[in-house]
C-alpha positions in Angstrom: 0.0 0.0 0.0 1.5 3.3 -1.1 0.1 6.8 -0.3 1.6 10.2 -0.3 1.6 13.3 1.9 0.0 15.2 -1.0 -2.9 12.8 -1.0 -3.4 13.2 2.7 -3.1 17.0 2.5 -5.8 17.2 -0.3 -8.1 14.8 1.6 -7.8 16.7 4.9 -8.4 20.0 3.1 -11.5 18.7 1.4 -12.8 17.2 4.6 -12.3 20.4 6.6 -13.6 22.7 3.9 -16.6 20.5 3.1 -16.1 21.3 -0.6 -13.7 20.3 -3.4 -14.0 23.8 -4.7 -13.0 25.4 -1.4 -10.2 22.9 -0.9 -8.8 23.8 -4.3 -8.8 27.5 -3.4 -7.1 26.7 -0.1 -4.4 24.6 -1.8 -4.0 26.9 -4.9 -4.8 24.1 -7.3 -7.7 23.2 -9.6 -10.8 21.5 -8.4 -10.0 18.6 -10.8 -6.6 18.2 -9.1 -8.3 17.8 -5.7 -10.9 15.3 -7.1 -8.2 13.3 -8.9 -5.8 13.2 -5.9 -8.5 12.2 -3.4 -9.7 9.5 -5.8 -6.2 8.1 -5.9 -6.1 7.9 -2.1 -9.5 6.2 -2.1 -8.2 3.5 -4.5 -5.2 2.9 -2.2 -7.5 2.6 0.8 -10.0 0.5 -1.0 -13.0 2.5 0.1 -14.8 5.8 -0.4 -13.6 8.6 1.9 -15.8 11.5 0.8 -19.2 11.5 -0.8 -20.5 14.4 -2.9 -23.6 16.2 -1.6 -25.5 19.1 -3.1 -23.4 21.8 -1.3 -20.0 20.0 -1.5 -18.8 16.8 0.1 -18.9 15.0 3.5 -17.0 12.3 5.2 -18.0 8.7 4.8 -17.6 6.3 7.8 -14.2 5.3 6.5 -13.2 8.9 6.0 -14.2 9.8 9.6 -11.9 7.0 10.8 -9.0 8.1 8.6 -9.2 11.9 9.2 -7.6 12.1 12.7 -4.8 9.7 11.6 -4.1 11.8 8.5 -4.0 15.0 10.6 -1.4 13.4 12.9 0.8 12.3 10.0 0.7 15.7 8.4 1.5 17.3 11.7 4.6 15.1 12.2 5.6 15.8 8.6 5.4 19.5 9.2 7.6 19.1 12.3 10.1 17.1 10.3 10.2 19.7 7.6 10.7 22.4 10.2 13.6 20.4 11.6 15.2 20.0 8.1 14.9 23.7 7.4 16.1 24.9 10.8 18.9 22.4 11.6 21.6 24.5 9.8 20.4 27.6 11.7 21.4 26.1 15.1 24.8 25.0 16.3 24.4 22.7 19.3 27.3 22.8 21.7 27.3 19.9 24.1 29.0 19.5 27.4 29.0 17.1 30.3 29.8 18.7 33.7 30.6 22.3 32.7 30.7 24.2 29.5 33.4 27.0 29.4 33.2 28.2 33.0 33.1 32.0 33.3 33.7 32.3 29.6 30.3 30.7 28.7 28.0 33.7 29.0 30.4 36.2 27.3 30.8 33.7 24.4 27.0 33.4 24.1 26.5 37.1 24.0 29.3 37.7 21.5 28.1 34.9 19.3 24.5 36.3 19.3 25.8 39.7 18.1 28.1 38.4 15.4 26.1 35.4 14.0 22.5 36.2 13.4 22.1 33.3 11.0 23.3 30.6 13.4 22.0 30.3 17.0 24.4 28.8 19.5 22.5 26.4 21.8 24.2 24.8 24.8 23.0 21.3 25.8 24.2 19.3 28.8 24.5 15.5 28.5 26.4 13.5 31.1 28.0 11.2 28.5 31.6 10.5 27.7 31.4 12.5 24.4 28.9 15.1 25.9 26.2 13.7 23.5 28.3 14.0 20.3 28.5 10.2 19.7 24.7 10.0 20.2 23.9 12.8 17.8 22.6 15.0 20.6 25.0 17.9 19.7 27.1 19.1 16.8 30.2 20.1 18.7 31.2 19.0 22.2 33.3 20.5 25.0 35.4 17.7 26.3 38.2 17.5 28.8 39.4 14.0 27.9 40.9 12.7 24.7 38.3 11.5 22.2 38.3 8.6 19.7 40.5 10.0 16.9 39.1 7.5 14.4 35.6 8.9 14.7 36.1 12.5 15.9 38.4 15.4 15.3 39.3 17.7 18.1 41.3 20.8 18.9 42.6 22.1 22.3 41.1 25.6 22.7 42.3 26.4 26.2 43.7 25.2 29.5 42.1 25.3 32.9 43.4 25.1 36.5 42.6 22.0 38.4 40.7 22.7 41.6 39.9 20.6 44.7 36.4 20.6 46.1 35.8 19.7 49.7 33.1 20.2 52.4 33.1 23.8 53.6 33.3 22.7 57.3 36.4 20.5 56.7 38.4 20.9 59.8 41.8 20.7 58.1 41.2 22.6 54.9 38.5 25.2 55.6 41.0 28.0 56.0 43.5 26.8 53.4 44.0 28.9 50.2 45.4 25.9 48.3 46.3 22.3 48.7 48.7 19.8 47.1 48.1 16.6 45.2 49.8 14.6 47.9 47.4 16.0 50.5 44.5 15.0 48.3 46.1 11.5 48.0 45.5 11.0 51.7 41.8 11.5 51.3 38.9 9.6 49.8 38.4 11.0 46.3 35.0 11.0 44.6 35.2 10.6 40.8 32.9 10.3 37.8 34.7 7.6 35.8 32.6 8.2 32.7 33.3 11.9 32.1 35.5 13.1 34.9 39.1 14.2 34.6 40.3 12.5 37.9 41.8 9.0 38.0 44.7 7.2 39.6 47.2 8.3 36.9 47.3 11.7 38.6 49.1 10.1 41.6 51.6 7.9 39.7 54.9 7.8 41.5 53.4 9.3 44.6 53.3 7.2 47.8 50.0 8.9 48.7 47.4 7.0 46.7 43.8 8.0 47.4 40.8 5.6 47.8 38.2 6.3 45.2 34.4 6.1 45.3 32.2 6.8 42.3 29.5 9.3 41.5 27.2 9.1 38.5 27.1 12.8 37.7 28.1 16.3 38.9 25.1 16.6 41.2 25.8 13.3 43.0 29.5 14.3 43.1 28.6 17.6 44.9 26.1 16.0 47.2 28.7 13.4 48.4 31.4 16.1 48.9 29.0 18.4 50.8 28.1 15.4 53.1 31.8 14.9 53.9 32.1 11.5 52.2 35.2 12.6 50.3 36.8 15.3 48.2 37.1 15.8 44.5 39.3 17.4 41.8 37.8 19.1 38.8 38.3 21.7 36.1 38.0 25.4 37.1 34.8 25.6 35.0 33.0 23.4 37.4 33.3 26.0 40.2 31.6 28.6 37.9 28.8 26.3 36.7 28.1 24.5 39.9 28.6 26.7 43.0 27.1 24.7 45.9 26.4 25.8 49.5 28.5 23.5 51.7 31.2 22.9 49.0 34.4 25.0 48.8 36.7 25.0 45.7 40.4 25.8 46.1 43.3 25.7 43.6 45.7 22.7 43.7 49.1 24.2 43.7 50.8 21.3 41.8 47.8 20.0 40.0 48.3 19.5 36.2 46.2 21.8 34.0 43.3 20.4 32.2 43.0 20.7 28.4 39.7 21.9 27.1 38.9 20.6 23.7 36.2 21.1 21.1 35.3 17.9 19.3 33.2 17.1 16.2 32.5 14.2 13.9 35.5 13.8 11.6 33.4 13.2 8.5 30.7 15.8 9.3 32.0 19.2 10.5 29.0 21.5 11.2 28.4 24.9 9.8 29.9 27.6 11.9 32.6 25.3 13.3 35.6 27.5 12.4 34.0 30.6 13.9 33.2 28.7 17.1 36.8 27.4 17.4 38.1 31.0 16.9 35.7 32.5 19.4 36.4 29.9 22.1 40.2 30.1 21.6 40.0 33.8 21.9 38.1 33.9 25.2 40.6 31.5 26.7 43.6 33.4 25.3 42.4 36.6 26.9 42.1 34.9 30.3 43.9 36.8 33.0 
């Protein structure tokens, strides 16, 4: 059974107008075209959908059953068309825990002024590729290396590594900074899927932390605020996720974290080069 959106559109117009003539005027076609197209749909269905009456046409029993389904199909088709026509007008920038920290809002404002044809939309997905692999974004902010066979990436900036701990921590509450060795004496809470903290940070150090896992940034912060452990993270996290009961401090010997933009190697999105330039610029001007 084969039918077309054109046939459904003509049938719905005739049913709603109650007249082939009025449906033709609505669709900017001839009355004969409406009659012919509806007849084709009726042959496909195997039953009459509209019967002619002195003042136009009316739905048959089969037509009454078909009409709501036809409307739903046309509505979905309209949404699909809207997606196709608008997809190049939006650049979706995905991130997992934090986007670009304090640079995020300035980037959005500057982009809106300079790129009227492409809207920059930030979307958060707590996934290893920030939603890039799943098709949920066009470009991703990542702080771990990506699969180079599938994705291309570029380092756009570097961020300080911070420690997060409970604000009432008796040992650290008045400290301005801590060391990696000191953190190694604590329980460290990590998100192994998307986080930047793992045992490699303490290689060669006699102080190796015990790790417990969190599933996302909210669970990570909740555990830290409750005093279950501490965590290390990129500076952007402190800007995106300030939390009562959690204090962030610099790690004096903590390795910096590379911030990358990543995209599908075989499908670079429109506006990519401008985005790379804009993000690189905001990090380059960091004090």
